[in-house]
C-alpha positions in Angstrom: 98.0 98.0 132.5 95.0 96.7 130.6 96.2 95.7 127.1 94.2 94.7 124.0 96.0 93.0 121.1 94.1 93.1 117.8 95.3 90.5 115.3 95.1 86.8 114.4 95.1 84.1 117.1 93.8 80.6 117.7 91.9 78.9 116.1 93.2 80.8 113.0 96.3 79.2 111.6 97.6 82.6 110.6 101.2 81.3 110.3 103.6 83.4 112.3 101.1 86.1 113.1 98.9 83.9 115.3 101.9 82.3 117.0 103.6 85.7 117.6 100.4 87.3 119.0 99.9 84.5 121.5 103.5 84.5 122.6 103.4 88.3 122.9 100.3 88.0 125.1 102.2 85.6 127.4 105.2 87.9 127.6 103.0 90.9 128.5 101.2 88.9 131.1 104.6 87.8 132.6 105.4 91.5 132.8 102.3 92.0 135.0 99.7 93.2 132.5 96.1 92.1 131.8 95.9 91.0 128.2 93.0 90.1 125.8 93.5 89.3 122.1 90.7 90.3 119.7 91.0 88.0 116.8 89.0 87.2 113.6 86.0 85.1 113.1 86.5 85.7 109.4 90.0 86.8 108.4 89.8 86.3 104.6 87.0 85.4 102.3 87.7 81.8 101.1 88.4 82.9 97.5 91.2 85.2 98.7 92.9 82.5 100.9 95.4 80.4 99.0 95.9 77.6 101.6 93.8 74.5 102.4 92.2 75.9 105.6 92.3 79.0 107.7 91.7 77.1 110.9 93.7 74.7 113.0 92.4 71.7 115.1 95.3 72.1 117.5 94.2 72.9 121.1 94.0 76.5 122.2 97.0 77.9 124.0 96.6 77.9 127.8 96.4 81.0 129.9 95.4 83.5 127.1 92.1 85.2 126.7 91.1 85.2 123.0 87.9 86.8 121.6 87.2 85.5 118.1 84.9 88.3 116.9 86.3 90.4 114.0 84.8 90.0 110.5 87.2 91.6 108.1 84.5 92.2 105.4 81.5 93.2 107.5 81.4 97.0 108.3 78.6 96.5 110.8 80.9 94.2 112.7 83.7 96.7 112.6 81.4 99.3 114.3 80.3 96.8 117.0 83.8 95.6 117.7 85.2 99.1 117.8 82.5 100.1 120.3 83.3 97.0 122.5 87.0 97.7 122.6 86.4 101.5 123.1 84.3 100.7 126.2 87.0 98.6 127.7 89.2 101.7 128.0 92.4 99.7 127.7 95.5 101.6 128.5 97.2 100.2 125.4 95.8 98.7 122.2 98.4 96.9 120.1 97.3 96.2 116.5 99.1 94.1 113.9 99.3 95.4 110.3 100.6 93.1 107.6 98.4 93.5 104.5 96.4 96.5 103.1 93.3 94.4 102.7 92.9 94.8 106.5 93.1 98.6 106.3 89.4 99.4 106.1 88.5 97.0 108.9 91.2 97.8 111.3 91.2 101.6 110.5 87.5 101.8 111.3 87.8 99.8 114.6 90.7 102.0 115.8 88.9 105.3 114.9 86.1 104.2 117.2 88.5 103.1 120.0 90.2 106.5 120.0 87.0 108.2 120.9 87.4 107.0 124.5 90.3 109.5 124.8 92.2 107.1 126.9 93.7 104.2 124.9 97.1 104.5 123.4 97.2 102.8 120.0 100.5 101.1 118.9 100.8 99.4 115.5 103.3 96.6 115.1 103.9 96.9 111.3 105.0 93.7 109.7 104.7 95.2 106.2 103.6 98.6 105.0 104.3 98.0 101.3 103.0 94.5 100.5 105.0 91.8 98.8 102.3 91.5 96.1 100.8 94.9 95.2 97.1 95.5 94.3 94.9 98.4 93.4 93.8 100.3 96.5 96.8 99.3 98.7 98.0 102.9 99.3 94.6 104.2 100.1 93.8 101.4 102.5 97.1 101.8 104.3 96.7 105.6 104.6 93.2 105.0 106.1 94.6 102.5 108.6 97.4 104.8 109.7 95.1 107.7 110.6 94.1 106.7 114.2 97.4 105.1 115.2 99.6 107.0 117.7 102.9 105.3 117.1 104.6 102.3 115.3 107.0 99.5 116.1 108.7 97.8 113.2 110.8 94.7 113.2 113.1 95.7 110.3 114.6 99.0 109.3 113.2 98.4 105.8 109.6 98.6 107.1 110.4 101.7 109.2 111.8 103.3 106.0 108.7 102.3 104.0 106.6 103.8 106.8 108.2 107.2 106.4 106.7 107.4 102.9 103.2 107.4 104.5 103.5 109.3 107.8 105.8 111.2 110.2 104.3 109.6 113.3 106.8 108.2 115.7 108.2 104.9 114.5 110.6 102.7 116.5 112.6 99.6 115.6 113.2 96.4 117.5 114.1 93.1 115.9 111.8 90.2 115.8 112.0 88.2 119.1 112.5 84.5 119.4 109.9 82.0 118.5 110.5 79.9 121.6 107.1 78.3 121.9 107.7 75.2 119.7 109.3 73.1 122.3 112.9 72.1 122.8 115.1 70.5 120.2 115.2 66.7 119.9 118.3 64.7 118.9 119.1 64.6 115.2 118.6 60.9 115.2 115.1 61.1 116.8 114.2 63.9 114.4 115.2 62.0 111.3 113.5 58.9 112.5 110.3 60.9 113.1 110.4 62.3 109.6 111.5 59.1 107.9 114.9 60.5 106.9 118.4 59.0 107.0 120.5 60.6 109.8 123.7 59.8 107.9 122.8 62.5 105.3 123.2 66.3 105.7 120.1 68.4 105.3 119.2 71.9 104.3 115.8 73.2 105.4 113.4 75.5 103.6 110.5 76.2 106.0 107.3 78.2 105.8 104.4 78.9 103.5 105.5 78.7 99.9 105.0 82.0 98.1 106.8 83.4 95.1 108.7 86.1 97.1 110.2 83.5 99.3 112.2 82.1 96.4 111.9 78.3 96.8 112.4 78.0 93.0 115.7 79.9 93.4 116.9 77.4 96.0 115.7 74.4 93.8 117.7 75.8 90.9 120.7 76.1 93.3 120.2 72.4 94.2 120.6 71.6 90.5 124.2 72.9 90.4 126.7 70.2 89.8 128.8 70.9 93.0 125.7 70.7 95.1 124.6 67.4 93.5 128.1 65.9 94.0 128.1 67.0 97.7 125.2 64.7 98.5 123.3 67.4 100.3 119.5 66.9 100.7 116.8 69.6 100.9 113.8 69.3 103.2 110.9 71.5 102.1 108.4 72.0 105.0 105.4 74.2 104.2 102.1 74.5 102.4 101.9 75.8 98.8 100.3 79.2 98.5 101.7 80.1 95.1 103.8 78.6 92.2 102.9 75.0 93.0 103.3 73.8 89.4 106.7 75.4 88.9 108.1 74.2 92.2 106.7 70.7 91.8 108.3 70.4 88.4 111.7 71.4 89.8 111.3 68.9 92.7 110.6 66.1 90.3 113.8 67.0 88.4 115.8 66.7 91.6 114.4 63.3 92.6 115.7 62.0 95.9 117.7 65.1 96.6 114.5 66.7 97.9 112.2 65.6 100.7 108.9 67.6 100.3 106.6 67.9 103.3 104.2 70.3 101.5 101.2 70.3 103.7 100.4 72.5 106.7 103.1 71.9 109.4 101.5 71.9 112.9 103.3 73.7 115.7 104.1 70.4 117.5 105.9 69.2 114.4 108.2 72.2 113.9 110.9 71.1 116.2 111.5 67.9 114.3 112.3 69.7 111.0 114.7 72.2 112.7 116.3 69.4 114.7 117.0 67.3 111.6 118.5 70.2 109.6 122.1 71.2 109.4 121.5 74.6 107.8 118.4 76.7 107.3 118.1 78.5 103.9 116.0 81.5 103.2 116.3 82.3 99.5 113.9 85.2 99.5 113.5 87.5 96.4 112.3 90.3 98.7 111.5 90.5 102.4 110.9 92.8 105.3 111.8 90.4 108.1 111.2 86.7 108.7 110.1 84.9 111.8 111.8 81.8 110.4 115.1 83.4 111.4 113.9 83.5 115.0 112.8 79.9 115.0 116.3 79.1 113.7 117.9 81.0 116.5 115.7 79.3 119.1 116.9 75.9 117.9 120.5 77.4 117.4 120.7 76.6 113.7 122.9 78.5 111.3 121.4 80.1 108.2 122.0 81.2 104.7 119.8 84.2 103.9 119.6 86.6 100.9 120.6 90.2 101.2 117.1 91.6 100.9 114.9 93.6 103.3 115.9 93.1 106.9 117.2 89.5 106.7 120.9 90.5 106.8 120.3 92.7 109.8 119.8 89.7 112.1 122.1 87.1 110.5 125.7 88.5 110.8 127.6 87.3 107.8 130.3 84.8 108.6 129.1 84.6 112.2 125.6 83.0 112.4 125.6 82.0 108.8 126.1 83.6 105.4 124.3 86.5 103.6 124.3 86.2 99.8 122.4 87.4 96.7 119.0 86.0 95.7 120.5 84.1 92.7 121.0 80.3 92.4 124.8 80.3 91.9 125.3 82.7 94.8 123.1 80.6 97.1 124.8 77.4 96.0 128.2 78.9 96.8 127.1 80.1 100.2 125.7 76.6 101.1 128.9 74.9 100.0 131.1 77.4 101.8 129.2 76.7 105.0 130.1 73.0 104.8 133.8 73.7 104.4 135.6 72.7 107.6 136.2 75.8 109.8 134.2 78.1 107.6 132.6 79.8 110.6 134.8 79.7 113.7 133.0 79.5 117.1 129.7 78.9 115.3 127.8 77.3 118.2 128.9 80.1 120.6 128.1 82.8 118.1 124.5 81.4 117.7 124.1 81.4 121.5 125.3 85.0 121.8 123.1 86.2 118.9 120.1 84.5 120.4 120.4 86.5 123.6 119.6 89.7 121.7 116.1 88.5 120.8 114.5 87.8 124.1 110.9 88.7 124.7 111.9 90.8 127.7 113.9 93.0 125.5 111.1 93.2 123.0 108.5 94.1 125.6 110.7 96.9 126.8 111.0 98.2 123.2 107.3 97.9 122.7 106.5 100.0 125.8 109.0 102.7 124.7 107.4 102.8 121.3 103.8 102.9 122.7 104.5 105.8 125.1 107.0 107.8 123.0 110.1 107.2 125.2 113.6 106.3 124.0 
């Protein structure tokens, strides 16, 4: 089939969205389809973007056709882009939806595309109800939903949220692996690369730092006496988007118990952080799903996650890690429990088995069922 993906891609940094879209394009091409990504020339106005830059200087991914054309705030551009994609008569248009701000832009483009009476429109909905709510969110989301034929969500929480907006078909398939960051390196090489002591044991918080991700909760957990006596160290790898002053204050209190790498982490650096870590911690206040989980599975790293959104759906408690409440004492207890000898029998084998569930082949099959209303 001829397939169009609408969503962030290189040279946008876009976090997991860009990486996911590029990896999805490769998976669809491996399945025999012709794929083009229509990405953004302007994703956010600079005053709405909390990071240092929206663009990367990393080389473009090989073997993927990316058109950098969509301007999220220019209605004339929406009309032109919609007409361009409409004329392609793609068999399938896959659109990512993650924030209501994109509703007017994407909703307009899709309305024009539908006029070709050929393209099937599938939305992969990362969020329907945003983490940080703003006036207009509901109206923008309803406008976006109008031209979509069907939906695929990567958590049951998002599928449930979607039912408050529409009765259109919605399917669930868990987030596939992020397996495009290279292979793991030895713990010793990873620690050497990062300037860490391989004799220490490390927790890892990874990803953009926003309030809902709960880094401050984890830092409060690190202050607990039992954690401090354990000698565990925390690696923070990700750029501040919110709560910088609060978290930096807590980091200073903890001194050498924390190793902050709080700039943007390039894709070719990610494997070093996961290879150095003993345990990945996701202390989220709220969530739908998290791509960090699938990076952890790729590198076969156990996790402590909080019992919010869809996190507990993909981290079986006591098998691939522990699920706990988003509260410092509970997180501290789960971390300490993990490091008790024999706390998770057959841990390495469990991680390998869980990992098999999240292949891209499985996800592409689910995507096609969702797009064409089967299953």
